C-alpha positions as CSV (number, residue, x, y, z in Angstrom):
1,M,-35.3,-5.3,6.5
2,L,-34.9,-8.5,9.5
3,I,-32.2,-8.6,11.5
4,L,-30.8,-11.6,12.8
5,S,-29.3,-12.1,15.5
6,G,-25.7,-11.2,14.2
7,G,-26.6,-8.3,13.2
8,V,-27.2,-9.2,9.5
9,A,-30.1,-8.3,7.4
10,E,-32.1,-11.7,6.4
11,N,-30.5,-11.7,2.7
12,E,-27.3,-9.6,3.4
13,F,-24.2,-11.3,3.6
14,N,-21.7,-10.9,7.0
15,S,-18.5,-10.4,4.4
16,R,-15.3,-9.5,5.6
17,L,-14.3,-5.9,5.0
18,F,-11.4,-4.7,1.6
19,S,-8.7,-2.1,0.9
20,L,-7.7,-1.2,-1.7
21,P,-5.9,2.8,-2.1
22,V,-6.4,5.6,-4.3
23,Q,-4.9,8.5,-4.9
24,L,-6.1,11.0,-7.7
25,R,-4.5,11.8,-10.9
26,W,-4.3,14.7,-13.0
27,G,-6.3,12.6,-15.8
28,E,-8.8,11.5,-13.6
29,C,-10.6,15.3,-13.1
30,D,-11.6,17.4,-15.0
31,P,-11.0,20.7,-16.5
32,A,-11.7,22.5,-13.1
33,G,-9.6,19.8,-11.0
34,I,-12.6,18.2,-9.3
35,I,-13.1,14.6,-10.3
36,F,-13.7,12.7,-13.4
37,Y,-17.3,10.8,-12.1
38,P,-15.9,7.8,-14.5
39,T,-13.0,7.5,-12.2
40,Y,-15.2,6.2,-9.2
41,F,-16.5,3.6,-12.2
42,L,-12.8,2.5,-12.8
43,W,-11.6,2.2,-8.8
44,F,-14.8,-0.5,-7.9
45,D,-14.0,-2.0,-10.9
46,A,-10.9,-2.4,-9.0
47,A,-11.7,-2.6,-5.5
48,T,-13.4,-6.3,-6.5
49,W,-10.8,-7.5,-8.5
50,N,-8.3,-6.8,-5.7
51,M,-11.5,-8.3,-3.4
52,F,-11.8,-11.6,-5.1
53,A,-7.4,-11.7,-5.8
54,Q,-6.6,-11.3,-2.5
55,A,-9.7,-13.8,-1.5
56,G,-7.7,-16.2,-4.1
57,Y,-9.0,-15.9,-7.6
58,H,-6.1,-13.4,-9.0
59,A,-7.4,-12.5,-12.5
60,K,-4.2,-15.5,-14.2
61,R,-7.2,-18.0,-11.8
62,M,-9.8,-17.0,-13.5
63,R,-7.8,-16.8,-16.8
64,A,-7.3,-20.2,-16.5
65,E,-10.7,-21.2,-14.9
66,H,-11.8,-19.7,-17.3
67,L,-14.0,-17.3,-14.9
68,A,-15.9,-14.5,-15.1
69,M,-17.4,-12.1,-13.4
70,P,-19.1,-9.7,-15.8
71,L,-20.7,-6.8,-14.6
72,V,-24.5,-6.2,-15.2
73,A,-25.3,-2.7,-13.0
74,A,-23.7,-0.7,-11.6
75,D,-24.8,2.7,-9.6
76,C,-22.9,5.6,-7.5
77,Q,-23.3,8.3,-4.9
78,F,-21.7,11.7,-5.3
79,R,-21.6,12.2,-1.4
80,H,-18.6,15.2,-1.5
81,P,-16.4,16.7,-4.3
82,A,-12.6,15.0,-4.4
83,E,-9.8,16.9,-6.2
84,Q,-6.6,15.7,-7.4
85,Q,-3.6,14.6,-5.4
86,D,-5.9,13.6,-3.3
87,R,-5.9,10.1,-1.5
88,A,-8.2,7.6,-0.2
89,E,-9.5,4.0,-0.4
90,V,-11.8,2.1,-1.9
91,C,-13.4,0.0,1.1
92,S,-15.2,-3.1,-0.6
93,H,-17.3,-6.0,1.1
94,I,-20.2,-8.8,-0.1
95,L,-23.3,-7.5,0.2
96,R,-25.6,-10.4,-0.9
97,W,-24.9,-13.9,-2.9
98,G,-27.5,-14.7,-5.4
99,G,-27.7,-18.2,-6.4
100,K,-25.2,-17.9,-9.6
101,S,-24.8,-13.3,-9.3
102,F,-23.5,-11.2,-6.5
103,V,-23.8,-7.7,-4.9
104,V,-19.9,-5.4,-4.0
105,G,-20.7,-3.0,-1.8
106,H,-18.0,0.1,-2.3
107,K,-17.2,2.9,-0.8
108,V,-15.0,5.8,-1.4
109,V,-13.2,7.4,1.9
110,R,-11.0,10.2,1.9
111,E,-7.8,10.2,3.7
112,D,-9.6,13.0,6.5
113,G,-12.3,10.2,6.6
114,I,-15.0,12.3,4.6
115,L,-16.8,10.1,2.1
116,L,-16.4,10.9,-1.0
117,A,-18.6,8.3,-2.7
118,E,-20.7,4.9,-2.4
119,G,-22.2,2.8,-4.9
120,S,-22.3,-1.0,-5.7
121,E,-21.8,-3.7,-8.3
122,T,-23.9,-6.2,-9.3
123,R,-22.0,-9.0,-11.3
124,V,-22.5,-12.2,-12.8
125,W,-19.9,-15.6,-11.2
126,G,-20.0,-17.5,-14.7
127,R,-17.2,-19.3,-17.1
128,Y,-16.7,-19.6,-21.0
129,A,-17.2,-22.8,-22.7
130,E,-13.5,-23.4,-23.9
131,G,-12.2,-19.8,-22.5
132,P,-12.2,-15.8,-22.4
133,G,-13.6,-14.7,-25.8
134,S,-16.1,-17.8,-26.5
135,P,-18.9,-17.8,-25.0
136,M,-20.6,-17.3,-21.3
137,K,-23.4,-18.8,-19.1
138,G,-23.2,-18.2,-15.7
139,E,-22.3,-20.5,-13.0
140,P,-23.9,-21.8,-9.5
141,I,-21.4,-20.0,-6.3
142,G,-20.5,-21.9,-4.2
143,A,-20.3,-22.5,-0.5
144,E,-15.8,-22.9,-1.1
145,I,-16.6,-19.6,-2.7
146,K,-18.4,-17.8,-0.2
147,A,-16.4,-18.7,2.4
148,L,-13.2,-16.9,1.4
149,F,-15.4,-13.9,2.0
150,M,-17.1,-14.0,5.3
151,K,-15.8,-11.8,8.0
152,R,-13.9,-14.0,10.6
C-alpha cells in the first residue's frame, strides 16, 4: 500500500471520526449473557446513519430527496467478548469513496478501552426513481458530499 505525504494510503480517504454510544441490553445477549453477534451489525448500521445525519444527510432528508445507501457487503471481526450492561462506543469513518459506492469502517470500543469488534460496510449511493419502493439506481458521489466527511 502506497502512503502519501499526509499519512493516508493512496486509496483511502482522510475522514472525520464519528462516534455513537451504545449499551448492551438484555435482548442483545445470548443465553450465556454474551453479545449475540448480529447486534454488531445493528450497531454498524445505526452508526452509519448517525454519521450521515451528523453530516447533514439525516433520514428525513434522504427520503425527501429520494436518496438511499443500501448495504451491499458487511464484515465483522470479533476481538473480545461483550456482556450485558457493557457500555461502548462505535467509532466510524469513511475508509474509501468509489464512483457510486463507499466503505465505512467501524470499531466498537468498550468504555475501558477494550476493542470488542471491528468491521466495515460497503454501501451504494443511490436515488429512487419515484421515492422509496420504486426502482433505485446508483448515483455518482459528488465532491460536495465527500467534503462533508473530510477531516478538518
